[in-house]
N, CA, C and O atoms as a GROMACS GRO file, in nm:
protein
  312
    1MET      N    1  -0.983  -0.454  -0.522
    1MET     CA    2  -0.834  -0.477  -0.491
    1MET      C    3  -0.843  -0.416  -0.334
    1MET      O    4  -0.817  -0.300  -0.300
    2ALA      N    5  -0.890  -0.532  -0.246
    2ALA     CA    6  -0.904  -0.484  -0.123
    2ALA      C    7  -0.792  -0.548  -0.033
    2ALA      O    8  -0.756  -0.666  -0.039
    3ARG      N    9  -0.742  -0.452   0.051
    3ARG     CA   10  -0.621  -0.501   0.144
    3ARG      C   11  -0.497  -0.519   0.052
    3ARG      O   12  -0.427  -0.618   0.075
    4VAL      N   13  -0.460  -0.432  -0.054
    4VAL     CA   14  -0.384  -0.437  -0.148
    4VAL      C   15  -0.298  -0.302  -0.151
    4VAL      O   16  -0.371  -0.205  -0.172
    5CYS      N   17  -0.173  -0.272  -0.138
    5CYS     CA   18  -0.116  -0.151  -0.131
    5CYS      C   19  -0.096  -0.124  -0.296
    5CYS      O   20  -0.031  -0.197  -0.371
    6GLN      N   21  -0.163  -0.006  -0.335
    6GLN     CA   22  -0.161   0.026  -0.482
    6GLN      C   23  -0.003   0.068  -0.510
    6GLN      O   24   0.031   0.049  -0.626
    7VAL      N   25   0.081   0.113  -0.438
    7VAL     CA   26   0.205   0.143  -0.462
    7VAL      C   27   0.323   0.036  -0.465
    7VAL      O   28   0.397   0.018  -0.562
    8THR      N   29   0.327  -0.029  -0.354
    8THR     CA   30   0.420  -0.143  -0.327
    8THR      C   31   0.363  -0.289  -0.357
    8THR      O   32   0.432  -0.389  -0.378
    9GLY      N   33   0.226  -0.284  -0.354
    9GLY     CA   34   0.189  -0.424  -0.401
    9GLY      C   35   0.178  -0.517  -0.275
    9GLY      O   36   0.146  -0.635  -0.294
   10LYS      N   37   0.202  -0.470  -0.147
   10LYS     CA   38   0.196  -0.544  -0.031
   10LYS      C   39   0.045  -0.594  -0.004
   10LYS      O   40  -0.056  -0.524  -0.009
   11LYS      N   41   0.051  -0.712   0.020
   11LYS     CA   42  -0.097  -0.809   0.051
   11LYS      C   43  -0.090  -0.894   0.140
   11LYS      O   44   0.021  -0.945   0.150
   12PRO      N   45  -0.178  -0.936   0.220
   12PRO     CA   46  -0.192  -1.019   0.344
   12PRO      C   47  -0.089  -1.128   0.339
   12PRO      O   48  -0.058  -1.176   0.230
   13LEU      N   49  -0.033  -1.169   0.451
   13LEU     CA   50   0.054  -1.286   0.457
   13LEU      C   51  -0.047  -1.380   0.552
   13LEU      O   52  -0.146  -1.346   0.617
   14THR      N   53   0.017  -1.517   0.536
   14THR     CA   54  -0.040  -1.598   0.626
   14THR      C   55   0.054  -1.667   0.708
   14THR      O   56   0.170  -1.683   0.671
   15GLY      N   57   0.007  -1.713   0.823
   15GLY     CA   58   0.108  -1.775   0.933
   15GLY      C   59   0.016  -1.840   1.010
   15GLY      O   60  -0.100  -1.868   0.980
   16ASN      N   61   0.096  -1.870   1.146
   16ASN     CA   62   0.034  -1.938   1.247
   16ASN      C   63   0.019  -1.845   1.385
   16ASN      O   64   0.113  -1.775   1.424
   17LYS      N   65  -0.082  -1.849   1.441
   17LYS     CA   66  -0.091  -1.793   1.573
   17LYS      C   67  -0.044  -1.914   1.659
   17LYS      O   68  -0.087  -2.029   1.648
   18VAL      N   69   0.055  -1.868   1.751
   18VAL     CA   70   0.092  -1.973   1.831
   18VAL      C   71   0.032  -1.953   1.985
   18VAL      O   72   0.049  -1.841   2.032
   19SER      N   73  -0.022  -2.029   2.052
   19SER     CA   74  -0.072  -2.011   2.176
   19SER      C   75   0.040  -2.057   2.287
   19SER      O   76   0.139  -2.126   2.263
   20HIS      N   77  -0.002  -2.000   2.426
   20HIS     CA   78   0.117  -2.033   2.523
   20HIS      C   79   0.146  -2.177   2.531
   20HIS      O   80   0.258  -2.219   2.561
   21SER      N   81   0.030  -2.264   2.498
   21SER     CA   82   0.064  -2.416   2.506
   21SER      C   83   0.123  -2.470   2.364
   21SER      O   84   0.147  -2.589   2.347
   22ASN      N   85   0.143  -2.383   2.277
   22ASN     CA   86   0.211  -2.399   2.128
   22ASN      C   87   0.116  -2.475   2.052
   22ASN      O   88   0.157  -2.571   1.986
   23ILE      N   89  -0.029  -2.440   2.054
   23ILE     CA   90  -0.113  -2.486   1.955
   23ILE      C   91  -0.103  -2.377   1.847
   23ILE      O   92  -0.105  -2.255   1.866
   24LYS      N   93  -0.090  -2.449   1.723
   24LYS     CA   94  -0.084  -2.338   1.616
   24LYS      C   95  -0.218  -2.341   1.535
   24LYS      O   96  -0.275  -2.446   1.507
   25THR      N   97  -0.261  -2.222   1.502
   25THR     CA   98  -0.390  -2.193   1.411
   25THR      C   99  -0.346  -2.101   1.329
   25THR      O  100  -0.257  -2.020   1.353
   26LYS      N  101  -0.429  -2.116   1.195
   26LYS     CA  102  -0.378  -2.003   1.079
   26LYS      C  103  -0.445  -1.866   1.134
   26LYS      O  104  -0.538  -1.859   1.216
   27ARG      N  105  -0.387  -1.771   1.079
   27ARG     CA  106  -0.393  -1.652   1.062
   27ARG      C  107  -0.345  -1.567   0.970
   27ARG      O  108  -0.260  -1.608   0.891
   28ARG      N  109  -0.390  -1.437   0.964
   28ARG     CA  110  -0.355  -1.357   0.836
   28ARG      C  111  -0.259  -1.240   0.912
   28ARG      O  112  -0.284  -1.195   1.024
   29PHE      N  113  -0.160  -1.205   0.839
   29PHE     CA  114  -0.098  -1.060   0.878
   29PHE      C  115  -0.132  -0.960   0.770
   29PHE      O  116  -0.105  -0.975   0.650
   30LEU      N  117  -0.195  -0.851   0.825
   30LEU     CA  118  -0.238  -0.762   0.725
   30LEU      C  119  -0.142  -0.642   0.711
   30LEU      O  120  -0.082  -0.600   0.810
   31PRO      N  121  -0.130  -0.592   0.599
   31PRO     CA  122  -0.037  -0.480   0.583
   31PRO      C  123  -0.090  -0.350   0.649
   31PRO      O  124  -0.210  -0.339   0.674
   32ASN      N  125  -0.005  -0.254   0.678
   32ASN     CA  126  -0.061  -0.154   0.745
   32ASN      C  127  -0.114  -0.030   0.623
   32ASN      O  128  -0.035   0.051   0.574
   33LEU      N  129  -0.245  -0.034   0.593
   33LEU     CA  130  -0.293   0.021   0.469
   33LEU      C  131  -0.369   0.149   0.528
   33LEU      O  132  -0.444   0.147   0.626
   34GLN      N  133  -0.338   0.253   0.456
   34GLN     CA  134  -0.423   0.382   0.482
   34GLN      C  135  -0.468   0.431   0.355
   34GLN      O  136  -0.402   0.428   0.251
   35THR      N  137  -0.595   0.482   0.370
   35THR     CA  138  -0.653   0.544   0.242
   35THR      C  139  -0.600   0.704   0.262
   35THR      O  140  -0.631   0.762   0.366
   36LYS      N  141  -0.534   0.761   0.179
   36LYS     CA  142  -0.469   0.872   0.173
   36LYS      C  143  -0.490   0.970   0.059
   36LYS      O  144  -0.474   0.930  -0.057
   37ARG      N  145  -0.524   1.096   0.085
   37ARG     CA  146  -0.538   1.188  -0.041
   37ARG      C  147  -0.402   1.272  -0.046
   37ARG      O  148  -0.350   1.322   0.054
   38PHE      N  149  -0.347   1.281  -0.185
   38PHE     CA  150  -0.230   1.321  -0.227
   38PHE      C  151  -0.268   1.446  -0.314
   38PHE      O  152  -0.360   1.434  -0.396
   39PHE      N  153  -0.202   1.564  -0.300
   39PHE     CA  154  -0.229   1.678  -0.410
   39PHE      C  155  -0.126   1.656  -0.514
   39PHE      O  156  -0.007   1.669  -0.487
   40PHE      N  157  -0.164   1.624  -0.628
   40PHE     CA  158  -0.084   1.609  -0.761
   40PHE      C  159  -0.087   1.739  -0.831
   40PHE      O  160  -0.184   1.765  -0.903
   41ALA      N  161   0.026   1.839  -0.814
   41ALA     CA  162   0.040   1.955  -0.853
   41ALA      C  163   0.061   1.957  -1.003
   41ALA      O  164   0.021   2.051  -1.072
   42GLU      N  165   0.125   1.849  -1.054
   42GLU     CA  166   0.117   1.852  -1.205
   42GLU      C  167  -0.013   1.865  -1.286
   42GLU      O  168  -0.027   1.931  -1.389
   43GLU      N  169  -0.104   1.792  -1.223
   43GLU     CA  170  -0.244   1.791  -1.298
   43GLU      C  171  -0.344   1.881  -1.203
   43GLU      O  172  -0.464   1.871  -1.227
   44ASP      N  173  -0.306   1.957  -1.112
   44ASP     CA  174  -0.379   2.039  -1.022
   44ASP      C  175  -0.487   1.964  -0.977
   44ASP      O  176  -0.598   2.010  -1.002
   45ARG      N  177  -0.478   1.852  -0.913
   45ARG     CA  178  -0.602   1.781  -0.855
   45ARG      C  179  -0.553   1.694  -0.745
   45ARG      O  180  -0.432   1.677  -0.731
   46TRP      N  181  -0.646   1.632  -0.661
   46TRP     CA  182  -0.627   1.540  -0.537
   46TRP      C  183  -0.634   1.398  -0.618
   46TRP      O  184  -0.697   1.370  -0.720
   47VAL      N  185  -0.552   1.322  -0.540
   47VAL     CA  186  -0.549   1.172  -0.580
   47VAL      C  187  -0.559   1.095  -0.480
   47VAL      O  188  -0.464   1.103  -0.403
   48THR      N  189  -0.651   1.012  -0.449
   48THR     CA  190  -0.668   0.936  -0.333
   48THR      C  191  -0.624   0.787  -0.362
   48THR      O  192  -0.683   0.726  -0.451
   49LEU      N  193  -0.510   0.717  -0.282
   49LEU     CA  194  -0.455   0.601  -0.309
   49LEU      C  195  -0.485   0.529  -0.156
   49LEU      O  196  -0.502   0.593  -0.053
   50LYS      N  197  -0.487   0.405  -0.166
   50LYS     CA  198  -0.480   0.308  -0.069
   50LYS      C  199  -0.345   0.247  -0.061
   50LYS      O  200  -0.315   0.151  -0.132
   51VAL      N  201  -0.259   0.305   0.029
   51VAL     CA  202  -0.121   0.276   0.047
   51VAL      C  203  -0.089   0.234   0.182
   51VAL      O  204  -0.166   0.257   0.275
   52SER      N  205   0.030   0.168   0.197
   52SER     CA  206   0.109   0.119   0.308
   52SER      C  207   0.172   0.236   0.368
   52SER      O  208   0.189   0.339   0.302
   53ALA      N  209   0.212   0.222   0.505
   53ALA     CA  210   0.282   0.314   0.562
   53ALA      C  211   0.440   0.326   0.497
   53ALA      O  212   0.511   0.427   0.500
   54ASP      N  213   0.468   0.204   0.442
   54ASP     CA  214   0.605   0.196   0.363
   54ASP      C  215   0.577   0.288   0.234
   54ASP      O  216   0.658   0.372   0.195
   55ALA      N  217   0.488   0.270   0.190
   55ALA     CA  218   0.443   0.343   0.041
   55ALA      C  219   0.436   0.495   0.072
   55ALA      O  220   0.482   0.572  -0.013
   56ILE      N  221   0.384   0.542   0.184
   56ILE     CA  222   0.387   0.676   0.210
   56ILE      C  223   0.536   0.731   0.217
   56ILE      O  224   0.565   0.836   0.159
   57ARG      N  225   0.626   0.664   0.284
   57ARG     CA  226   0.761   0.692   0.302
   57ARG      C  227   0.830   0.705   0.136
   57ARG      O  228   0.902   0.800   0.105
   58THR      N  229   0.798   0.612   0.054
   58THR     CA  230   0.847   0.607  -0.071
   58THR      C  231   0.806   0.724  -0.146
   58THR      O  232   0.886   0.782  -0.219
   59ILE      N  233   0.670   0.766  -0.128
   59ILE     CA  234   0.615   0.894  -0.197
   59ILE      C  235   0.676   1.000  -0.144
   59ILE      O  236   0.702   1.094  -0.219
   60ASN      N  237   0.710   1.007  -0.004
   60ASN     CA  238   0.791   1.137   0.039
   60ASN      C  239   0.917   1.133  -0.012
   60ASN      O  240   0.964   1.241  -0.048
   61LYS      N  241   0.986   1.031  -0.024
   61LYS     CA  242   1.132   1.030  -0.076
   61LYS      C  243   1.145   1.054  -0.210
   61LYS      O  244   1.232   1.130  -0.254
   62ASN      N  245   1.070   0.998  -0.275
   62ASN     CA  246   1.084   1.003  -0.436
   62ASN      C  247   1.002   1.118  -0.501
   62ASN      O  248   1.043   1.177  -0.600
   63GLY      N  249   0.874   1.150  -0.435
   63GLY     CA  250   0.798   1.243  -0.492
   63GLY      C  251   0.677   1.175  -0.556
   63GLY      O  252   0.683   1.062  -0.604
   64LEU      N  253   0.563   1.252  -0.553
   64LEU     CA  254   0.432   1.182  -0.587
   64LEU      C  255   0.448   1.180  -0.738
   64LEU      O  256   0.398   1.080  -0.790
   65ALA      N  257   0.498   1.256  -0.812
   65ALA     CA  258   0.488   1.269  -0.967
   65ALA      C  259   0.572   1.130  -1.044
   65ALA      O  260   0.540   1.074  -1.148
   66SER      N  261   0.693   1.100  -0.946
   66SER     CA  262   0.767   0.989  -1.003
   66SER      C  263   0.691   0.857  -0.960
   66SER      O  264   0.703   0.758  -1.031
   67VAL      N  265   0.615   0.854  -0.851
   67VAL     CA  266   0.546   0.746  -0.829
   67VAL      C  267   0.412   0.715  -0.897
   67VAL      O  268   0.371   0.599  -0.908
   68ILE      N  269   0.349   0.817  -0.939
   68ILE     CA  270   0.233   0.818  -1.022
   68ILE      C  271   0.273   0.786  -1.178
   68ILE      O  272   0.196   0.727  -1.254
   69LYS      N  273   0.388   0.828  -1.212
   69LYS     CA  274   0.458   0.791  -1.339
   69LYS      C  275   0.485   0.644  -1.354
   69LYS      O  276   0.462   0.583  -1.458
   70GLN      N  277   0.531   0.593  -1.249
   70GLN     CA  278   0.569   0.451  -1.263
   70GLN      C  279   0.442   0.356  -1.241
   70GLN      O  280   0.437   0.245  -1.294
   71LEU      N  281   0.336   0.408  -1.157
   71LEU     CA  282   0.232   0.323  -1.158
   71LEU      C  283   0.139   0.333  -1.284
   71LEU      O  284   0.062   0.241  -1.314
   72ARG      N  285   0.149   0.438  -1.350
   72ARG     CA  286   0.065   0.447  -1.497
   72ARG      C  287   0.157   0.362  -1.593
   72ARG      O  288   0.098   0.302  -1.682
   73ALA      N  289   0.274   0.351  -1.588
   73ALA     CA  290   0.381   0.256  -1.664
   73ALA      C  291   0.312   0.128  -1.656
   73ALA      O  292   0.271   0.066  -1.754
   74ASP      N  293   0.300   0.086  -1.520
   74ASP     CA  294   0.241  -0.049  -1.503
   74ASP      C  295   0.104  -0.080  -1.527
   74ASP      O  296   0.056  -0.191  -1.500
   75GLY      N  297   0.029   0.027  -1.585
   75GLY     CA  298  -0.091  -0.008  -1.626
   75GLY      C  299  -0.203   0.027  -1.520
   75GLY      O  300  -0.319  -0.003  -1.548
   76VAL      N  301  -0.176   0.090  -1.398
   76VAL     CA  302  -0.259   0.126  -1.296
   76VAL      C  303  -0.354   0.255  -1.349
   76VAL      O  304  -0.299   0.356  -1.393
   77LYS      N  305  -0.483   0.245  -1.344
   77LYS     CA  306  -0.554   0.378  -1.372
   77LYS      C  307  -0.566   0.470  -1.247
   77LYS      O  308  -0.620   0.435  -1.142
   78ILE      N  309  -0.505   0.599  -1.272
   78ILE     CA  310  -0.508   0.686  -1.176
   78ILE      C  311  -0.557   0.840  -1.216
   78ILE      O  312  -0.562   0.927  -1.129
   0.00000   0.00000   0.00000
């Protein structure tokens, strides 16, 4: 799962790079991914996730336990 957020599922988008002379060539818009360690207090261990900056805000808002519960319901092994 390269360049895919484990929480939100964000992946690279494609589009055009437009030069000053309006020449269009293909390019990729990559998500803002970070490899981050979170302490999962319920299981007393560290969990490493590849998450986007948006997913870090989601974890801060909803809590790590609810996000991991949702991931496990979707079939992700954590």
